[in-house]
C-alpha positions in Angstrom: 71.2 26.9 38.6 73.0 28.9 35.9 74.0 25.6 34.2 70.3 24.5 34.0 69.4 27.8 32.4 72.1 27.5 29.8 71.2 23.9 29.1 67.5 24.9 28.7 68.4 27.8 26.5 70.5 25.5 24.3 67.6 23.1 23.9 65.2 25.8 23.0 67.5 27.4 20.5 68.6 24.3 18.5 65.9 22.6 16.5 67.5 19.1 16.4 68.2 19.1 20.2 64.7 20.3 20.9 63.2 17.5 18.8 65.5 14.9 20.4 64.4 16.2 23.8 60.8 15.8 22.8 61.4 12.3 21.7 63.2 11.3 24.9 60.5 12.9 27.1 57.7 11.1 25.3 59.6 7.8 25.4 60.1 8.2 29.2 56.5 9.1 29.7 55.4 6.1 27.6 57.6 3.8 29.5 56.2 5.2 32.8 52.6 4.7 31.6 53.5 1.1 30.5 55.2 0.3 33.8 52.5 2.0 35.9 49.8 0.1 34.1 51.4 -3.3 34.3 54.0 -4.4 36.8 54.0 -1.3 39.1 50.2 -1.2 39.4 50.0 -2.7 42.8 53.4 -1.7 44.2 52.6 1.8 45.4 52.6 1.7 49.2 50.8 5.0 49.6 48.4 7.2 47.7 51.0 10.0 47.8 53.6 7.8 46.0 50.9 6.9 43.4 50.1 10.6 42.9 53.7 11.6 42.6 54.4 8.9 40.1 51.6 9.9 37.8 52.3 13.6 38.3 55.9 13.0 37.0 54.5 11.1 34.0 52.1 13.9 33.2 54.8 16.5 33.7 57.0 14.7 31.2 54.1 14.6 28.7 53.3 18.2 29.2 56.9 19.3 28.8 57.1 17.4 25.5 53.8 19.0 24.4 55.0 22.5 25.2 58.2 21.9 23.3 56.2 20.7 20.3 54.1 23.8 20.4 57.2 25.9 20.6 58.7 24.0 17.7 55.5 24.6 15.7 55.5 28.3 16.4 59.2 28.7 15.5 58.7 26.7 12.3 55.8 29.0 11.3 57.9 32.0 12.1 60.7 30.8 9.9 58.3 30.0 7.1 56.8 33.5 7.3 60.2 35.1 7.2 61.2 33.0 4.2 58.0 33.9 2.4 58.5 37.6 3.0 62.1 37.3 1.7 60.9 35.5 -1.4 58.2 38.0 -2.0 60.8 40.9 -1.7 63.1 39.0 -4.1 60.4 38.5 -6.7 59.3 42.2 -6.3 62.9 43.3 -7.0 63.2 41.1 -10.0 59.9 42.4 -11.4 61.1 46.0 -11.0 64.2 45.5 -13.0 63.3 44.9 -16.7 
């Protein structure tokens, strides 16, 4: 359990691994949608298996969406911090003649 938490924390902290994870999750969901709509469409033996399959597909998509929202919020936060830093730097340059 602790390993999963460390792994998740690492994905959330690093931008490149977060974006790579989003890509992998979306590709897996896209593959599942394609497989479920084509050659797996009649192979589900019970409605429960059908529901579980599409739940997993939806969960993968939702996880990628939540990571994308997190990435967007972190990107906006970084831009805001950089803007404030630049404003302070310009203000300091204007104070010194």
